[in-house]
N, C-alpha and C positions, 0 to 999 in steps of 0.2 A: 405653138412653140416652133414653127417652121419645119417640123419633122413629120407631122401627121396630116394625112389627107382623107381621113375617114369621117363618117358622120358623128362618131362619138369617140372621146378619149377619156381615160380613167386614171386614177391614182395620181392626181396632180398635186404639186406643191403649191403653197401660197404664192401669189404673184399676179401680175397682169398679163392677160393673154389676148392676142389679136386674132380675130376670126374673120376670114374672107370667104364669101360664097360667090362662086362663078357659075353663070348659067351657060346654056349651050351655044349662045352667040357671043360669049366673051364679056358680057356685062357683069360687073362685080358690086358687091355690097360688103363693106368692112365695118367691124365694131370691136371695141376693146371691152374686155370683161375682167374684173378683179375678183380673185378668189381669196378669201380669208378663212383659214382653217382655225376653228376654235380649239383651245386646249382641252384635254380630257377632263370631264367633270368628275371631281373626286369627293364631293361632299355627302354622298349618300351614306346613311348610317341606320342602325337599328334605333328607333325612337324608344320603344319599350315592348315588352312581351307580356301577354296576359292569357288567361283561359278564354277559350272561344265562347261566344254568346250562346250558340246552339248546342254545343257539346263541351262541357267544362273540362273534359279529359284531354282536349286538344289544345295546342298552343296557337295563339294568334300573334303574329309578328307584325308590328307597325313599323313602317319605314319613314325615317326622317329624311326628306329630300333636300334639306339645306336651303340656302338662299339662292334664288334666281337659277334654278336648274335649266340646262339647255341641252339640246340634241339627245334627249333620253328616249330610248326605244323600250327597254325593259329594266326592271329592278330584279336582280338575281338573289335568291335566298339560299344561304348555306347553313348546314348544321354540322357540328363536330361529331365525328363518328367514334369508333371504338379505339382509335389512336389519338393521343393527346395532340392538340393543335393541328389536326388534319381535318379539313372541312370539306364536306361533300355538297355539291349542288343538289338541292331538293325541289326547286321550283322557281317560277318567275311570275311577275305580275306586270301589267301594263303601267306606263308612267302615270296614268290618272287614277290608279287604284292605290289605296292607302295601306292595305294590310294583306297578309298571306296567312292561311290557316294550314298548319302542319297536321295533316290527317293521318300520318303514319305512326306517330309516337303516342304513347299514353303518359300524360304528365303526372300521373299518380305514381309512376315507377321510379323516377329519378329527376334530377335537374338536367336542363339542356342548354347548350351554348349555341348561339346563332351569330352569323355575320351577314352583311349584304354587300353587293357590288352593283354597278350600273353598266349596262351594255348600250353603247350609243348607236345611232342609225347607220353608222358605217361598219358595225360589227365589232368595234373595239370594246374591251372590258376593262373597267377601272380596277384599282387595287381593292382588296377586301377591307371592309371597315373594321373597327375594333369590335370585340365580341360583347354580347350581353348574355347573362346566364340567369335562368329562371330559379325561383325558390323551389325546394322540395319539402313538402309537409308530411310529417308522420305523426300518428296518434297512437297512444296506448292507454290501457286502463290502469289508473293509479289507485292509491290507498283510498278506501271508503267509496269506491265507485267513481271517483273523479276521473276526468279525461285529460291526460297530459298531451300537449301539442308541442312539437319541436320542428323547426324548419331551418333550411340553409339560407344564407344571405343572398338576396338578389344582387347581382353584380352588373355594373355597366353604367349606372347613373346614380346621382346623389339624390336622396330624399330623406324625409325626417320621420315618417310614421308608417308602421304596418297596421292594416285594418284586418280584424279577424271576423269572419262571418260564420254563422251556424245555421244549419237546417235541421229541424226537428221533425222526425217521421216524414210525411209527404208534404210538409209545408214549404214555404219559400225560404231562401237564404235571407237571414236578417243579420244586421250588424250586432255583433256580440260585444266587442270592445276594441280599443286601439292601444298600441304600445309603441314605444320609441323604436326607431330603426336600429338601435344598438341591441335590442332584445331579439332573441331567437327561440323563446319558449314561453308557454302560457299554460296554466292549468284551469280548466273549466270546472268549477266547484258547484255550479248550479245545474246538475244533471239529475235525471230521474231514471233509475234502472229499467223502468217499463218502456222508455222511449228509445228510438234509434236516432243517431246523430251523424251529420256530415259537416265538415268544416272546409273553409279555404282561407288563405291569407293573401291579402292584396297589398 
């Protein structure tokens, strides 16, 4: 730019720059370079949130990177704290990693809201995405030993069906039934008081 005579210059704007190298006997070599600064990538978002594979009490947040991501260094994961609409940075993942596991919270206690952002290779951070909120399932013993399930709505994406899974004693989780995404309650009438049951809603 006519003002610098050092080996490196930083924080340049877009444009064409002429670089001239002069050696000790006065010989020169010149070259033009064009710098195009890409705009900040803003398409990172939460894809969906589910229970973790290894520990179902933890939330696994999948990141939707959008179309043609560029200049991505890290995806930043945020969780809403104890104040409404105030999100705290809880972790980050490399650009090639698809999900983050929140090992701090227990998803059996309440629902949780998450957002994501992107930090580029220059250190700039994009705007926070829209939130997605997990469902919170509760169960209680009903009349005649039936088990009543109630859950909060999953928020942040459109879908048509909730799937209900049940684990009997030390067995595996098996599909119990499916209900419309407009439903937030189900009663399991096929229970045996001699057994122990666990449930999750997906």
